[in-house]
N, C-alpha and C positions, 0 to 999 in steps of 0.2 A: 708953735709948739716947741717946748724946750727939748734939748738933746736927751735929757734923762727920761722924759715922758715918751719920746719916740722909741728909745731903747726898750722901755718897759712894755710899750704896745707891741713892738716886734717880738719880744719874748713871749707875750701872752698869745699872739697869733701862732707862734711856733709851737707853744704848748698845746693850743687847741688843735693844730694840725696833727701833732703827734698823737694826741688823745683820740682824734677822729680816725687816724690810721689804725691804732691799736683796737679801737672799737670795731672797725670794719673787719679786721683780721679775726677778732673774737667772734663776730657774728657769722663770718664766712666759713671758718674751719669746720664747725659742726655740720654745716649743710653739705660739705663735700664728702662726708663720711658715707661708706657703703651701707646698704640696708642690712639689718640683723640677719636677714635670710641668706646673705652672701656668706657670712661666717658659718651658719648652720649647714648650708649646702656643702661647704668644704669639709665640715666634720662628718657629714654623712658619706661623702665621697671616700673618706678614709676607710669606710666599711663596705664599700660598693661590691666587693668580691666576697663578702661574708666573713672576712678575716681582717685583722688589723693591718692597715696600710703602712706605707713607708714612714709617714710622719709619726705614727704611734710607735712603731718599732724603734725609730731613732730616739724618741723621747724616753722610751723604756731603758735605753742604754745609759741615760743620765740618772734616772731614778725610777725604780719599779712602782713606787707609790704614785708617781705622776700618771703612769700608764693606767693604774687601777682607778684613780680618782677621775681621770678623763672619761672613763666608761660610765661611772656612776652619774656624773653630772650631765653627760650627754643623754643617758636614759631618762633622767628627770626632765631635761629640757624637751625631749621628744614626747614624753608622756603628757606634759602640759599642753603642747601643741596638738597632740592627737585628741585630747579631751576638748580643747577649744575649737578645733576644726575636724569633726568626725570624718569628713570626706577625704581627709589626708591620712587618716589613721592607719590604713593598710601599709602605705609606704613607710611611715614612721615605725610601725611594729616590725617590719622586716629588718630595719637597722637594730632596733632594740633586741630582737631575738638573736641576731647575729652576735651582738655584744654579750648577751647573757650566756649563750651556748658556748662561745669561745672562752669566756671567763670561768665557767664551771668546768669545762674540759681541762683548761690549764691548771686549775687548782687540783683536780682529780689526778692529774699526771705528776704535778710537782709539789703539791702541798701548799700550805699557807705561805711558806717561805718565798714562793714565787712572787708575791706582791709586797714583800717587806724588805727593809734595808738590811744591810749585812750585820748590824748589831742585834738583830732579833735572835734571842736565845730562849727557846721554849722551856728548856730544862731549868732556867734561872727564874722562871715566873713563880709568883706566890699564889697564883690561882689555878685555873684549869689547864694552863699551857696553850691556850688559844688566844688569838688576837682579836679584840673587839673591832679594831679597824677593818679587818677583812669580813668577819661575820656580819657586822652591822651594815656595811655597804652592799654586800650581796643580798641581804634581806631587803634593803631599800630598792635595789634593782628589780628583784622578782615581784615585790608587792606593787611597785609603780607600774610595771607591765600589766599586772592583773587588774589594777584599777582602770586601765584603759579597756582591756578586753580579757575576761577570765575564761579563756578557752583552751588552756594547756594544763591538764590535770597534774602533770609532773611538777609544775611550778607551785601548785598548792602544797604538794609534798615537800618541796624545797623550802617553802615558806615555813611550814611546821618545823622542819629540821633546824633551820637557821634560827628561828625564834627560840627554840629550846636551848640551842647553843648560847645565844645571847643571854637569856634569863638565867641559865645555869652559871654563866661566867660572872654576871653582876653579883657582887657580894662574896664571891668565892675566895678572894684574897684578903678579906678583913671584915669588919663589922658594918662597913658602909656599902651601899649598893653601887659600887664602882667596879670597873673591869679594866684589865690591862690591854694596852695596844702593843707595848713592849714590856719587858720584865719590870714589874713594880712601877710602871709608868702609864698613867691614864691621861687621855686627852679629852677635854670637854667636847671638842669637835666630834669625836667618835661617839661619845655618849649621846649627843644630840641626834646624830645620824641614826643610831640604833633605836632611840625612842621614836623617831619618825617611822622607822620600819615596823616597830611594834604597834604603833598607832594605826598603820595601814592594815596590819593583820587583824586588829579589832574590827575594822570596818568590813573587811573581806570575809572573815571566818567566824565572827561572833565571839572571839576570845576576849576576856576582860583583863586588862592590865592596869586598871585604875589604881589598885593598891601599890603596885610597883611605881607608877608615875608619881603618886603622892609621896612615897618614901624617898624617891630620887630627888624630888624638888626640896623636900625637907633637908636631906643631906647636903645638897648644893648650897642652900641658904645658910646652913649652920657651919660649913667648913670651907667653902671656896670663895667667899666674899673678900675681896681685897680691902683692907682697912683704910687705905688712903683714898681710893676712888669709888668704893662701893661696887666695882665691877667684878665679874667672875674671873677666877684664875683660868689659865688655858691648859695647864699641865700639873699633875699632882700624883702623889703616891696613893696606894690603896688605903692608907690610914688617913688620907685627906690632907697631907702636908703639901704645901704649894711648892712646885718645882719651877714653874714660870708663871708670872703674873698675867694680867690682862693683855691680850694681843688682838689687834684688829683682824688678822687673818683667821682668828678663831671666833671672836665674839659676834661678828656679823652673821656668820652661818648659824651659830648657836641661837641667836635671837630670831632667826628665820624659822628654823626647824622646830624650836620649842614653842612657837606660837600656836601650834596645833596640839600641844601636849600640856603646857603650863603657860597659858597666855598672859597671866598677870606678871609672872616672872619675866617673860620675854619682853613685855612692854616696858617694864621698869628698866631692864638692862639695855633695851634699845635707846631709851632716853639718856641713860648715862653714857653709852658709847657715842651717841650723836654729839653730846656736849664735849666729851673728852677727845674724840678722834676725828669727828667730821669737820672738814675745813673747806673753804672755797677761795679762789683767787680770780678776780674778774668774772665772777659768776661760774667758774669752772670748779666742780666739786671733786674732792678726793678724801682719802682717809689716811691718817697716820697709823703706824703699826702699834705704837705704845703711847700711853698718856704722857703728858708733859711731866718731866721730873722722874718718871719711872725708870728703873734699871732696865736697860735694853740689851737683850741677847738675841742677835740675829741668827736665825737658823734657816733651814731649807724651805720652811713654810712661809717665812716672812717675804720672800721674794726680794727683788731689787728695791732699795730705798733711795729715793731721789733727794739729793742734798738740799740744804736750805729749807725746803718745804717739809722735809721729813715725810714725804708721801710714799706710801707703800703700794706697789702695783697689786700685790696679792690682796691686801685689805680692801683696797678700792674696788677690786673686782667683786668680792663678796658683799660689799656695801650696796651694790646695785640691787641685789635681791632683797636685802634687809629693808631698804628704803621703800621698795614696792610692797613688801609684805606688811609693813607698818604704816602704809598710806602717807608717807612723808613725801608729798608731791614736790615740794621745793628742792629738797636734797636729791630726789630722784632725777629731776630735771637737770640739776647742776652736774650730777655724775654722768648723765647721758651726754650733755654738752662736752664735758671733759673727754669722754671716751671718743666722741665724734672728732674732736680736735686732734687727739692723739692719732687716730686712724688716718685722718686727712694728711697729717704730717708724714706718717709712715708711707703713704702712697707716693710721696715725692721721692722716696728712696727705696727701690726694690730690695736692696741689700739689708737695710734696716728692717723692712717688713718681714723678710725671710727669717731674720734672727728673732724678731719679737713674736711672730706667730707660733703658737704651739697648741696642741689639742687640749691640754688641761686648762689653760687660761681661757681659750676660746669657749670651751664647754661651760665653764663657770659663768662667763659673761652672757652666753646665749641663754643659759638657765635663768640668770637674774633678769634678763630683759623680758622673759615671758612667764616668769613665775606667777602662780595664782590659781589656775584651774584645778590642779591636783590638790593643793592645800585647801581650797574651798570644799572639796569633797571630804577631806579628812577632818574638817571642822564640824561636819554633821554628826549628830549623836549616833554612836555605833550601835548595832543590834544588841550587843551584850548589856548595854545600859538603858535601853529603851529610848523613848523620845521625851 
């Protein structure tokens, strides 16, 4: 055998060995990841005393929105599990009730400002002076709890009150059925959340919001479609002017929540987001925060962006739920494997794991891993519309 052929063969063996090693690591890392129940148990432990624990308090010092959102997504995650496993509902409801009671008490004591960033200026709003971010998420919390077990009459009253605040706010700042999260600043994320809560109210109390849902979808299609990608803008004024274009940390939740309100729109947007943002490397899935070529403006919601891949941790977390809601089994499996690999790597470094772990990210992931039972109930025809 010639020296050139021997060198070529050695090179090929080396490449095959390297490929085999990488494949072994690729297959082993997801298998080393902890069960989703481990993360859920830690989240429930944060509320074991009926009050927010140290992790929640520490996170709040960074951003009050994180505190608030961690509550919402943990309630959603526990509601899904309580519906799926009724024998565990009692324990899950105990945590849900602790979260709701503490949330309502804190707002009664401090006002909406308690959950909002420092640039919140109610006097500068063009609408009602209330934030859809707060009212919409409280509405979702109380209705999700009632969808599990409707045995607290005061939560029905709170549902009615929050739904009135939401519907009164929508359209109060202009001709479009939009509402402010901050002064003349609407987030599609918050609108999808509010629509989810209103949809639950339909199912629970026989209220008919179908005209509002139709008007909202029409306004979204006519004003918020990005001309370059066809995807929905993430942030806009009350007149429908885009402030921030499509973002992964927004669109994945939007296409999940709107699937029970405007399923055709949600399916269309999921397909566009999957093409523009969904990626995989060695079968490990992730999401970009922005479409290729789009003007990128990184904010607190985008989370850390991993260089080269342009992978967004926040967008990838919300993509877990979106892939499940839209029955995208391949992407769901890729995202699950990527999450498992990341968790396995973090286990090798307690310091990194401590930095990476936080209640809002964990709550979004846990919700995404179990999403389904609550949405299935919300897809049923509500009493207000018949069967």
